[in-house]
N, C-alpha and C positions, 0 to 999 in steps of 0.2 A: 421553585426553580429560577435560575438566573435569566436575565433578559436575553443574553446571547444564546442560551440553551433553547429558550422558547422560539426565538427567531429561526434557529437552525431546524428545530422540529417542524415549524410551520412551513419553511421552505422545502424541506424534504417531503413533508406530507403533500404539499401542492404538486410537486413533481411526480410523486407516486400516483396521485389522483389523476393527473393527465394521462399517464400511461394506462391506468385501469380504465379510464373513460374511453380511450381509443379502442380498447378491446370490446367494451360494451357497445359502442356505437357501430362497430363493424358487424356485430351480431344483431343489430336492431331489425334488419329485414326478416329475421327468423320470427320475431314477434308479429310483424305485419302478416306473414304467411299464416300464422296461427289465427289472427283476427279474421283474415279473409276466409279461412276454412270454416270458422264459426258462422260467418255471415253468408256463405254461399247458399244460394237458393232461398235466402230469407230477406236479403237486402238487394235492392235494384243494383245492377252492375254499374250504372252510372254513378251511384253514390259510392260504391266501393272504389271505382276508378278515381273519382274526385278526391276521396280521402288519401288514396295511395299517392296520387300526384302531388297533393299539397304536402303530405308528410315527407315524401322523398325530396322535395325541393328544400324544405326546412332542414332535413337531415343532411343533405349535401352541404348546405351552408354551415351548419354546426361542425361537420367533419372537417371542412376546409379551415375554419377558424382553429380547430383543435390541432390540425397538422401544422399550421403556421406557429402555434404556440410551442409545440414540441420541438420543431426544427430550430426555433430560436432560444432553446434552453429551458423552457418551462420555469422561468424565474417569477416568483410570486410578485415581487415589486413591480415587474414590467407587465405581467399578463393577468393580473387579478381581474380587471374588468372584462377582459376577453373570456375568461373562465365563466364569469357570470352570464355573459351572452350565450355561451355554449350551453350552460345549464338551462337558461330560459328558453332557448330554441328547442332543446330536447323536450322540455315539458310542453311547449306549444304544439309540437308535432303530434304528441300523443293526446293532448287535450282536444285536438280537432276531431278525434274519433267520435266524440259525442255529437258533433255537428252533422256528421255524415251518416253514422251507422246506428244511432239510437232512435227508438220509436217505431221500429218495424215489427218487433216481436218481443213480448214481455220477458220470455225466458232468455232470449238472446241478450236483452238489455242487462239482465242480471249477470250473465256470463261476461259481457264486456266490462261491466263495473268491476268484476273480480279480476279481469285482465289488467285493468288500470291499477288496481291495488297491488297486483303482482309486479307490475313494472316499477312502481315506486319502492317496493320492498327490495327488489334486485338492485335498484340504483342507490339505495341507502348504503349498501356495501361498496359500490363503486366510488361514491363521493365521500366515503367515510373519513378520509384524511384531509379533505378540504370541504367541510360541511356547508360553508357559505354558498358555494355553487349549487349544492343540493337544495338549499332553501330557495334559491332562485328557480330551480327546475320545478320543485313541488309547488311553489307559489304560483308560477305561471300555469302549470298543469291544473291546479285547483280552480283558478280563475276562468280558464278557457273551458274546462269540462263542465263546471257548474253553469256557466253562461250558456253552454250548448244544451245542457239538460233543460234549462228554463226558458230558452229563447222562443219556443213555440207555445208552450203551455205550462201552467202551474199545476199539472196533474199530481195526484197523490204519489205515483211512482217517481216522477221527476223530483218532487220535494224529498221523498224518502232517500233516493239515490244521492241527492245533493247533500243532505244531512249526513248520510253514511260516509260519503267521501270526505266531508269536512272533518268528522270525528276521526276517521282513520288517518288522514293526512296530519291532523294535529298531534295525534299520539305518535305517529312516525317521526315527525319533526322533534318532538320532545325526547324520545328515546335515542334517536340518531345523534342529537347534540351531545348526550351523555356518553354514548359510545365513542364519538369522535374525540372527546376530551381524553378518554382512556387510550385511544390509538395514538394520539399525539404525545401523551405521556410515555407510552411505550417506545415511540421513536426517539424521544429525548433521552430516555434511559439507555436505549441501544447505542445512541451516539456517545453518551457519557461513558458507557462501559467500553465502547471501542476506543475512545480517547484514553481511558484509564489503562486498557490493555496495551495500547501503543506505548504509553509512558512506562508501563511495567516492563515491556520488552526492551525498551531503551535502557532502563535501569539495570535489568538483568544482563544485558549485553555489556554495559559498563562494568558491572561486577566481574563478569567473565574476563573482560579485557584487562581490568586491573589485576585480576588473579594471574593472568598470563604475561603481564608486562613488568619489566624491571622499572621500579619507581624512579631511579636515578637517571637512567639513560634513555628510557622510552623504548628500548628494544625488547624482544621477547626474553623471558626469564628462563631459568633452567627447567622448570616444570613444563613450560610450553615447548622448549627445545626438545625434550625427550619425546613428546607426542609428535612433534613435527618430523623429527628424524625417523621415528617408527613408521609414519605414513610414507615418507620418501623411500625408505628401505623396502617396504612392501611394493611400492610402485617400481622400484629398481628391479626387484626380483620378477615381478609380473611382466614388465615391458622390456626387460633386458636393456635398459637405458643406463648409462654411466651415472655415478653419483659421487661427488667430491665434497670435501669439507676443508675449511681453513680454520686453523687455530691461531689466534693472534694474542700476543703478549706485549704490552707497552714496556719498552726498555727503561730500566732504572726508575720505575714508578715509585719505589720505596724512597728514593732520594728526594723526589718531589714532595711526598708526604712529610718526610723528616725536616726538610728545609722550610716549606711553606705552610705546612699544616694540612689536616685532612679536608678542610673546606675548599682550599685551592685544589687539592687532589680530586675532590668531587667535581669541581669545575673542569678540570682536565679530562676526566672520564666523560663528562657530558659533551665536551667539545670533540673528543676523539670519536664518540659514538655518532655525532652528527657528521663528521668528516667521513667516517666509515660508510654511513648510509648513503652519502652522496656519491660514493665510488662504486656502489653495487649496481648490478643489472636488474631489470624487471624480472621478477620470478625468483631472485635470490633471497635468502632469509638470514637474518642476523640475530644472535642472542648473546646476552651477557652470561658467560660461563661461570664467573666468580672472580671477585677482586678486579684486577686489571686485565683479565683474560676474556676474550670474546670468541664465539664460534660463528662462522659463516657457512651456511649450507648451500651448495650449488647443484640444483637438480639438473640432470641431463648434461652434465659437464665432464668431459674426460680430463685426464691429468694435465695435458699440455695447456688446455684452455684455462684450467683452474690456476695454473702457475701464472698465466698472463693476468688473470683477475687479481691474484695476490700481489703481483708486482705493481699493478696500477694502484692498489690500495697503499702499498708501502711508500711509493713515490708521493702519493697524495698527502700522506701524513707528514713525510719528512720535508717537503718543499716549503711549507709555510708554518709559522708558529701556531700552536693550538690556542694559546692565550696571548693577549697583548699586555694586560696589566694583572699580574706581573708577566713579562714576556717569557713564555715557555715554549720551546720548540722540542718536541719529542720525536722519537722514532719507534718503530714497531718491528718485532720479529714474528715471522709468519711460518707456520708449518702447514704443508699441504698433504692430504691423503685422499686417495681414490679407492672406493670400495671394491674389494676383490671377491670372487666367487667363494661362497661359504664363510665369508667373514662376518662377525657379529658387530653390533653397534659399538660395544665396548672396545673391540679390537680396532675398529675404525678410528675411534677417538684416541686410542693409545698410539696408533700410528701417527696421527696428527700431532700429538703431544711430543712424541719422540722427534718429529721433524722440527718442532719449536726448539727442542733441546739442542739439536744440531745447529740451528741458526744462532742461538745464544752463544754456543761454544765457538762458533766461527767468527764472532765479533759483533753480533747483533745487527739490527737494521738490515736483515736479510730475509729472503724467501728460500725455504728448504723443503725437500720432500723426503720422506722416509720410504724409499722404494728400492727393493732389492735389485732391480734391473737398471733403474735410472740413476741411483746415487744422488748426489747433490746437483740437481738439474740447473738451478739458478743461483748464482752467487752475486748478489747485489753489492754495490760499493758501500762500504760502511761509513755512515755519517755520524760522528759522535754526538751524544746528547748535549744540548746547549741550554743552560738555564741562566737567565740574566734578570737583573732587577728591573 
């Protein structure tokens, strides 16, 4: 695995360990209650109280350190040593058990040794994603507990318990280290798979966008337009909101191709598409319909407002040249249609196309609407096409 992947896995594992450790430490008093229940009527209350007081003090300190670590982001490079202190204090609190509670009842001693083994087994899972802190915990726990067992006598039981704890802790450390490596590898693979999935989503999104975009102009293509209009018609029917479309045809575009060639013609189309996009409102959609024809979809737009949008587009195209070298100033004829009740998408486009035909016949550089009631609503001043070298 690469160095960056290892670093990410370790940092993630450290953060996960801190969260798991907080859950474990908040449940530590449950283990104390279990120990007290075992020791009740078998160990002097002063010894029980002494151990609980010392363990609680150490526990509060480790919990405070842990909370400070989590609040400050659980960053491995900043809080590594603090995590070691937390693990060591955790082990120290449990190790004190042998100083206060051992030696009063042989059966109880065995039960308490089993309790310590259980604590280390549970914590092996807690510290699994940052095993170094666990080694600190189990190392301090082993040192304090063995010292507690042997501090008064080297009896057979004390030696046996010390040896048993040593073997158990050694095996636990050995297997926990191996498990930790697998956990970190799993985190690394999870991150790698997540990154790969994100890259795949981006790639698929790009493929979808490319499939729906006209390569020359950057606007939606005919395929995307069909789906977009279908959705807008469904919305129009459901919400009873007006829906208008503009059909735009660049005037005398064939003359540009014939005189300057198709490469310049492509440049004109790109410049026109950019000028068109600058004139649209937020929420409007534009698609290249074919050749020099474009369609603009105007959701929730009645006919009068659609005519205003179309006139703004017409002026925006006619007022300034589309290209400077060669200097080409073009105009556009625009047909406007608003969807009527019971009208199909094909009929809507046919109405817009008929309106373009009206604008062309009226002299071009005009906005027209094919509406039985309105007639030719807007008759813009005709500005002849100018082509200069």
